[in-house]
N, C-alpha and C positions, 0 to 999 in steps of 0.2 A: 401457513405458507411462508417459506423463508424468503426474505427480501433483503438485498443490500442496495442502497441507493447512494451514489456518490454525488458530491457537489463541491463547488469551490474552484473549479477550473476557470481558465480565462487566458487572456493575453498579457504578457509582461515583457519588459525589456531584459536583456541579459544583465545578470547581477541582482535582479529583483526577487521577490518572494511571493509565494502563494501558500495558502493552507487548504488542503483538501479534507473533506469530511466524508465518512462512510457511515450512514445510519443503518443499523441492523434491526430487522424485525423478524419475528417468527421463531426465534430461539434466543436464549441468553448465551452469551459467549464466555461462560465460565470455563468451559472445557474445550474450547476451540481456539485455533490460531487464526488471526485475521492478517491478511497480507495485502500489500499493494504491488501491482504489476503495471508495466507500461508497454505500449506497443507503438512504435513509430512506423510510418508508411514503408512497406517493403522490408521490414525487419521482424525478427521473431519477438514474441512476447518475453519480457525480461522481468525477473523478480527484483523488486526494489527494496522492500522492507517488510518485516512482519513482526507481530507481537504475540507472544505466547501468553494465553490467559491463565494458565496453570501457575506460572511463577513470575510472569511479568517480564521475562527476558525478551530481548529484541535482537533482530538481525538486520543488517544493512548491507547492501551490495557495496563493494569497494568504491565504486564510482560515486556514491552519494554519502559516504561516511564523512561526518563532520559538517555536513550541510543540511541533511534531512533529519527530522526527528519524528518518530512515530509515538503516539500516545493514545490512551483510551479514557473514556468517561463512562464508567459502568452505569451510573444513574441515567445517563442519556442513551445508553446502548450505541455509542458512537465512537469510532476510531478516527483519529486525525493524522494527517501527514503534513508537517510543516516543512516547506521546501524553501531553502534560502540559497542565495548565490546561484540562481538558475542559469543554465547554459543553453544556447540555441539548439544543441544536439539533444537536449532533453524534451524537445517538442514531441508530444505523443498523446495518445489516449491513455489515461490512467484508470485502472480498474482496481476495485477492492474485491477480495474473495475470501471465502472461509474454508478451512481445512481442519481435519483432526489436529488437536493441539500438538501431537507428536511431530507433525511435519515442521511447524515453525520452531519447536523446541530443538529439533535436530539441527536446523540451520543456525539457530542462535548459539548452539554449542560447537559450531564449526564442523559438524559431522556430515553436513549435506548442504546443498544449495536449495533455493526455493524452486520447486518444480510445479509448473502450472497444472499438470495432470493430477496432482494430489489435492487440488482445491475443487471442492464439489459445487460450491455456490458462488455465483459471480454477479456483480452489479453491471449496469449498462455502460459504464465508463463516463469519464469527463475529460474534455479536451483541454490540454495545456499547450499553449503556443508561446515560445520564447523567441523574441526577435533580437537581432544583433545590432 
């Protein structure tokens, strides 16, 4: 059974940092892309970042470039999202999800954006609250 389990959410003041973790079970992510999405109340789900396991390339939404860093630990089957300089408008539920590696690779190459419908497996989400 494929499972993705997020952790690391919480409350932080503006300018603070959090590190989210996504533990993957049920498959090895050698040939998949793992992405982070977020959804704020009343807003559409937004692709934040993904990492392509085939070549390690990464994608970041423009809004988080320079502040967020995605990384992976193959030995632990875990993907991390380090979030620095957080802003109140980034309060949302953050989800990790898995897609065919080509989805993230295309985004990393600037050929596409992250599209939630391409991601087949999703975690339950972790809440991030940023206060001003």
